C-alpha positions, 0 to 999 in steps of 0.5 A: 573134601566132601564127607558122605557119612552123616553124623548126629551132633548133640545140641550141647556140642553144637552150642559149645562149638558155635560159642567158640566160632569168633575166636576160630574165625579170627585165626582162619586165612581169608581163603578158609573164611571164604570157603565157610561162607560158601558152605553157609550162604546159598544166596544173598539178595539185595533189595531196597529194604535191605539184604535177604540171606538164604542159608544152607542148613546142610552147610551148617552141619558140615561146618559144625563137623569140621569144627568139632573133629579136631577137638574129638581127635585131641580127646582121643589122644 
């Protein structure tokens, strides 16, 4: 689902959400994990020296919004 409304995410909320990411990752189905990787990674280049991973900065914001939305809904209840 594409969301067109841009929203400011406070730095402290982003840090908190990222610190909880490993626990969230373990609970996701493989298809959900693949979707997150597709949102975050633009391209992976393999060279003789190693890997070069280009990230999508706009994808990071989308993942952060998705991670924070359930918590905000719970707080409103």
